[in-house]
C-alpha positions as CSV (number, residue, x, y, z in Angstrom):
1,Q,42.3,14.4,-21.2
2,V,41.2,13.0,-17.8
3,Q,42.2,9.7,-16.2
4,L,40.0,8.4,-13.4
5,V,41.0,5.8,-10.8
6,E,38.5,4.4,-8.4
7,S,39.4,2.9,-5.0
8,G,37.8,2.0,-1.7
9,G,35.8,-1.0,-2.7
10,G,35.9,-4.3,-0.7
11,L,33.9,-6.8,1.3
12,V,31.6,-5.5,3.9
13,Q,28.7,-7.0,5.9
14,A,25.2,-5.7,5.4
15,G,24.6,-2.6,7.4
16,G,28.2,-1.5,7.1
17,S,29.8,1.4,5.3
18,L,32.4,2.1,2.7
19,R,33.8,5.2,1.1
20,L,34.7,5.1,-2.5
21,S,37.1,7.6,-4.1
22,C,37.4,8.7,-7.7
23,A,40.8,10.4,-8.2
24,A,41.3,12.3,-11.4
25,S,44.4,13.5,-13.3
26,G,44.4,16.9,-15.0
27,R,44.2,20.4,-13.9
28,T,40.7,21.1,-15.1
29,F,38.8,18.6,-12.9
30,S,36.6,21.3,-11.6
31,S,35.2,21.7,-15.1
32,Y,33.7,18.2,-15.0
33,V,30.4,16.9,-13.8
34,V,31.1,13.5,-12.1
35,R,28.7,10.6,-11.8
36,W,28.9,7.2,-10.1
37,Y,27.5,4.2,-11.8
38,R,27.4,0.6,-10.8
39,Q,27.0,-2.7,-12.5
40,A,26.0,-5.9,-10.8
41,A,26.7,-9.3,-12.4
42,G,24.4,-10.0,-15.3
43,T,22.8,-6.6,-15.3
44,E,23.2,-3.3,-17.2
45,R,25.3,-0.5,-15.7
46,E,23.0,1.8,-13.7
47,F,23.3,5.4,-12.5
48,V,23.9,5.9,-8.8
49,A,24.7,9.6,-8.1
50,T,25.9,12.8,-9.7
51,I,27.6,15.9,-8.5
52,S,27.9,19.3,-10.2
53,K,31.2,20.9,-11.0
54,D,31.3,23.0,-7.8
55,G,29.7,20.3,-5.6
56,G,26.7,22.4,-4.9
57,V,24.1,20.1,-6.6
58,T,23.8,16.4,-6.1
59,Y,21.3,13.9,-7.3
60,Y,20.7,10.2,-6.4
61,T,18.8,7.3,-7.7
62,D,16.0,6.4,-5.5
63,S,17.4,3.1,-4.2
64,V,20.4,4.9,-2.5
65,K,18.8,8.1,-1.3
66,G,19.4,8.6,2.4
67,R,22.2,6.1,2.5
68,F,24.8,7.3,0.0
69,T,26.4,10.7,-0.2
70,I,28.4,12.0,-3.1
71,S,30.9,14.8,-2.5
72,R,34.0,16.3,-4.1
73,D,37.2,18.1,-3.3
74,N,38.4,19.9,-6.4
75,A,41.6,20.9,-4.7
76,K,42.4,17.1,-4.5
77,N,40.8,16.3,-7.8
78,T,38.7,13.7,-6.1
79,V,35.1,12.7,-5.9
80,Y,33.8,10.5,-3.1
81,L,30.8,8.2,-2.6
82,E,30.1,7.6,1.1
83,M,27.9,4.5,1.3
84,N,26.1,3.6,4.6
85,A,23.6,1.0,5.6
86,L,24.8,-1.2,2.8
87,K,22.5,-3.9,1.5
88,H,23.3,-7.1,-0.4
89,E,21.7,-5.6,-3.5
90,D,24.4,-2.8,-3.5
91,T,26.9,-5.5,-4.5
92,A,28.4,-4.4,-7.8
93,I,31.4,-2.9,-9.6
94,Y,31.3,0.9,-9.1
95,Y,32.5,3.2,-11.8
96,C,32.9,7.0,-11.9
97,K,32.5,9.0,-15.0
98,A,33.5,12.6,-15.7
99,N,32.2,14.7,-18.5
100,A,32.4,18.3,-19.6
101,E,30.7,20.3,-22.3
102,G,32.4,19.6,-25.6
103,S,34.6,16.7,-24.3
104,P,34.2,13.0,-24.4
105,D,33.1,11.0,-21.4
106,Y,35.9,9.6,-19.2
107,W,35.5,6.4,-17.2
108,G,37.5,4.8,-14.5
109,Q,38.3,1.1,-14.4
110,G,35.9,0.4,-11.5
111,T,36.1,-0.8,-7.9
112,R,34.3,-3.9,-6.7
113,V,31.9,-3.7,-3.7
114,N,30.7,-7.0,-2.1
115,V,28.1,-6.8,0.6
116,S,27.5,-10.0,2.4
117,S,24.0,-10.7,3.8
């Protein structure tokens, strides 16, 4: 079983930066693909970025390409989401999800990001 804890959210002005962390328990974290999602008030949860088990492959939704960077440090059981040039529309609760073949999806509790315009 994997437990995920997100952190790093907060209030930032438009154009600013934040770095989110997704810390995982468990010794097999490197077996999991990790994705970041976000959910703004009144909307459905949407995909933001994904990173492969070894960190070699990443993918982003179009709205964050060039501004967000996902990375991971398997030795620290942590995945990061570096967010730059933040926009008001990036305001949301950000969640990380880990999944591996044959295992259920694991979600964190979320971290709130507020971008003031």
